[in-house]
C-alpha positions in Angstrom: -12.3 -103.6 44.5 -13.2 -99.9 44.9 -16.5 -100.8 46.5 -14.8 -103.1 49.0 -12.2 -100.5 49.8 -14.9 -97.9 50.4 -16.8 -100.3 52.7 -13.6 -100.9 54.7 -12.9 -97.2 55.1 -16.4 -96.6 56.2 -16.1 -99.4 58.8 -12.9 -98.0 60.2 -14.5 -94.5 60.4 -17.5 -95.9 62.1 -15.4 -97.7 64.7 -13.3 -94.6 65.4 -16.4 -92.5 65.7 -17.9 -95.0 68.2 -14.7 -95.0 70.2 -14.7 -91.2 70.4 -18.3 -91.1 71.4 -17.5 -93.6 74.2 -14.6 -91.6 75.4 -16.7 -88.4 75.4 -19.5 -90.2 77.4 -16.9 -91.4 79.9 -15.5 -87.9 80.3 -18.9 -86.3 80.8 -19.7 -88.9 83.5 -16.5 -87.9 85.4 -17.3 -84.2 85.0 -20.9 -84.7 86.2 -19.6 -86.2 89.5 -16.6 -84.0 89.7 -14.3 -86.6 91.1 -12.6 -89.9 90.1 -15.0 -92.8 90.6 -12.9 -94.6 93.1 -15.1 -97.7 93.3 -14.3 -98.5 89.6 -10.6 -98.4 90.3 -11.1 -100.9 93.1 -12.5 -103.4 90.6 -9.2 -103.3 88.7 -7.2 -103.6 91.9 -9.2 -106.5 93.2 -8.8 -108.3 89.8 -5.1 -107.8 90.1 -5.1 -109.1 93.6 -7.1 -112.2 92.6 -4.5 -112.9 89.9 -1.7 -112.6 92.4 -3.6 -114.9 94.9 -4.0 -117.6 92.3 -0.3 -117.4 91.5 0.6 -117.6 95.2 -1.8 -120.5 95.7 -0.1 -122.5 92.9 3.2 -122.1 94.8 2.0 -122.4 98.4 0.1 -125.6 98.7 -0.6 -125.0 102.4 -2.8 -122.0 101.6 -6.5 -122.8 102.2 -8.5 -123.3 99.0 -11.6 -121.4 100.3 -11.3 -117.6 100.9 -13.9 -115.1 101.9 -15.3 -113.5 98.7 -13.8 -110.0 98.6 -16.7 -108.7 96.5 -16.7 -106.9 93.2 -16.2 -103.4 94.5 -15.5 -101.9 97.9 -15.7 -98.6 99.7 -16.0 -97.3 103.2 -19.0 -96.6 105.4 -19.7 -95.6 109.0 -22.4 -95.9 111.7 -25.2 -93.3 111.6 -27.1 -94.7 114.6 -26.5 -97.2 117.3 -29.3 -99.5 116.1 -27.8 -100.4 112.7 -28.1 -97.5 110.2 -24.9 -96.6 108.3 -23.8 -94.1 105.7 -21.7 -94.5 102.6 -21.4 -92.9 99.2 -24.1 -93.7 96.6 -21.6 -94.6 93.9 -20.0 -97.2 96.2 -23.2 -99.3 96.2 -24.6 -98.4 92.8 -25.8 -101.6 91.0 -25.3 -103.8 94.1 -27.2 -107.1 94.4 -26.0 -107.5 98.0 -23.8 -105.8 100.6 -21.5 -107.0 103.4 -19.9 -104.6 105.9 -16.9 -105.4 108.0 -15.0 -103.4 110.6 -11.4 -103.6 111.9 -12.4 -106.2 114.5 -13.6 -108.5 111.6 -17.2 -108.2 112.6 -19.3 -108.8 109.5 -22.9 -108.0 108.8 -25.3 -108.1 105.9 -26.8 -104.7 105.0 -29.2 -103.2 102.4 -29.8 -99.7 101.2 -32.9 -97.9 102.5 -32.5 -94.5 100.9 -30.1 -92.9 98.4 -29.5 -89.3 97.4 -27.7 -89.4 94.0 -27.2 -85.6 93.8 -25.2 -85.5 97.0 -23.7 -89.0 96.5 -25.2 -90.4 99.8 -26.6 -93.7 100.7 -28.2 -94.9 104.0 -27.8 -98.6 104.7 -29.5 -100.8 107.4 -28.0 -104.0 108.9 -30.4 -106.9 108.2 -28.7 -109.6 110.3 -31.2 -111.0 112.9 -28.4 -111.5 115.5 -27.2 -107.9 115.3 -27.7 -106.3 118.7 -26.4 -102.8 118.1 -23.2 -100.8 117.8 -23.4 -99.3 121.3 -23.2 -95.6 122.0 -21.5 -93.8 119.0 -18.6 -91.6 120.2 -19.0 -88.8 117.7 -21.7 -86.2 116.9 -22.8 -84.9 113.5 -22.2 -81.2 112.8 -25.2 -79.4 111.4 -23.5 -76.2 110.6 -20.7 -75.2 108.3 -17.1 -76.1 109.0 -14.5 -73.3 109.0 -12.0 -72.7 106.2 -8.5 -73.8 107.2 -9.7 -76.3 109.9 -7.6 -79.4 110.5 -9.6 -82.4 109.4 -9.0 -86.1 109.0 -10.6 -89.3 107.7 -10.5 -93.0 108.2 -11.1 -95.5 105.4 -10.4 -98.7 103.6 -8.3 -98.1 100.5 -6.8 -101.5 101.4 -7.7 -104.3 103.8 -6.5 -102.4 106.9 -8.1 -99.2 108.2 -6.0 -96.2 107.0 -5.8 -92.7 108.5 -5.2 -89.5 106.6 -5.3 -85.8 107.6 -5.1 -82.4 106.1 -7.1 -79.1 106.0 -10.4 -77.8 104.8 -9.3 -75.9 101.7 -12.6 -74.7 100.3 -16.2 -74.5 101.5 -17.4 -75.6 98.1 -16.7 -78.6 95.9 -16.0 -79.1 92.3 -16.9 -76.1 90.2 -18.4 -74.4 93.2 -20.8 -77.1 94.3 -22.0 -75.9 97.7 -23.1 -79.4 98.8 -19.5 -80.4 99.1 -16.2 -79.4 100.8 -12.8 -79.5 99.3 -10.1 -80.9 101.6 -6.3 -81.3 101.1 -6.3 -85.0 102.0 -4.8 -87.7 99.7 -7.6 -90.2 99.2 -7.3 -93.5 97.3 -9.6 -96.1 95.8 -11.8 -97.4 98.7 -11.9 -94.1 100.7 -15.2 -93.1 99.2 -18.0 -93.2 101.9 -15.6 -92.6 104.8 -16.2 -90.1 107.6 -14.5 -86.7 107.5 -14.0 -85.3 111.0 -12.7 -82.1 112.6 -10.1 -81.8 115.3 -12.7 -82.1 118.0 -14.1 -85.4 116.5 -17.3 -83.9 115.1 -18.3 -85.6 111.9 -18.4 -82.8 109.2 -18.6 -84.8 105.9 -18.7 -88.0 103.9 -15.7 -88.5 101.6 -16.9 -88.7 98.0 -13.8 -88.8 95.8 -11.0 -86.8 94.4 -10.3 -84.4 91.5 -8.5 -86.2 88.7 -6.1 -83.5 87.7 -5.2 -81.9 91.1 -3.0 -83.8 93.7 -4.6 -84.0 97.2 -7.8 -82.3 96.2 -10.6 -84.4 97.7 -14.3 -83.7 98.0 -16.7 -84.6 100.8 -20.4 -84.2 101.0 -21.3 -81.8 103.8 -22.7 -83.3 107.0 -25.4 -80.6 106.9 -26.8 -82.2 103.8 -26.8 -85.6 105.5 -28.6 -84.1 108.4 -31.3 -82.5 106.2 -31.7 -85.9 104.5 -32.2 -87.7 107.8 -34.6 -85.0 109.1 -36.7 -85.3 106.0 -36.8 -89.1 106.2 -37.8 -88.9 109.9 -40.6 -86.4 109.1 -41.8 -88.6 106.2 -41.8 -91.6 108.5 -39.5 -93.6 106.2 -38.4 -96.6 108.2 -37.6 -96.7 111.9 -36.7 -93.4 113.7 -33.1 -92.2 113.2 -31.8 -91.7 116.7 -28.6 -89.8 116.1 -25.9 -89.4 118.7 -26.3 -86.1 120.6 -23.0 -86.0 122.5 -19.4 -86.0 121.2 -17.2 -88.2 123.4 -14.1 -87.4 121.4 -13.7 -83.7 122.2 -10.7 -82.9 124.3 -8.9 -86.2 123.5 -5.8 -86.8 121.5 -5.9 -87.9 117.8 -4.7 -91.5 118.6 -7.4 -91.7 121.4 -10.1 -90.5 118.9 -9.0 -93.1 116.4 -9.1 -95.9 118.9 -12.7 -95.0 119.8 -13.7 -94.5 116.2 -12.3 -97.6 114.5 -15.1 -100.0 115.4 -17.7 -97.8 113.8 -16.0 -97.5 110.4 -16.6 -100.3 108.0 -15.4 -101.6 104.7 -18.5 -101.9 102.4 -18.2 -104.9 100.1 -20.4 -104.9 97.0 -21.6 -108.0 95.2 -23.3 -108.1 91.8 
């Protein structure tokens, strides 16, 4: 009896120790990135939505049986060049077997990653569809220098099926724990916003939304566009893939915010991840 009790106590202790080690590892992962991993929240949301859809389908017999697979995870991405390169956050596509991008006009294209920068949470994708003819001239330009503290900024993204706009200010020129590769902005971001463009009032692209701090309301982080530009320059010098022909002129400067958004929306995509 005493031996059996001792074994039972040891088993309980081992289980508790294992749980604590798991929680610690999860906390260290969040601290390493410095923001909530929004893609993982999307998995739970999509699962809840699928459950709701099944319940609705049981009631509404007129609902079509086949639906477009929403993917396991989702985030946001945007056009880098007119000929089919895009940018998103690395953690959005991490572990993906295949990727599908879709814009507000419901244009869908297959894409694949061509380069990733884990340290700055960046991924460059390329559209692989043979019938893709190009995005057309991109209306924005990429800022190579630093943005100013207190600047008005905004972002577009896909925290739900529709494109969502949010704005705020650049509240710090460094990210979590002083990381100089990121900005901190006072914009409320939600699951699915990761990988979206961060723009200034003139429509210059100044960053890539990466996530949010878990314990501070409206404290979001974005990878600086200067780091994205360094990455593109280094890939061009190394001859990695086709040349990256970045837009040189900003067509959004001097226009109102609604006018900017109308011109931008076709170049911002939901990135659907399949595993």
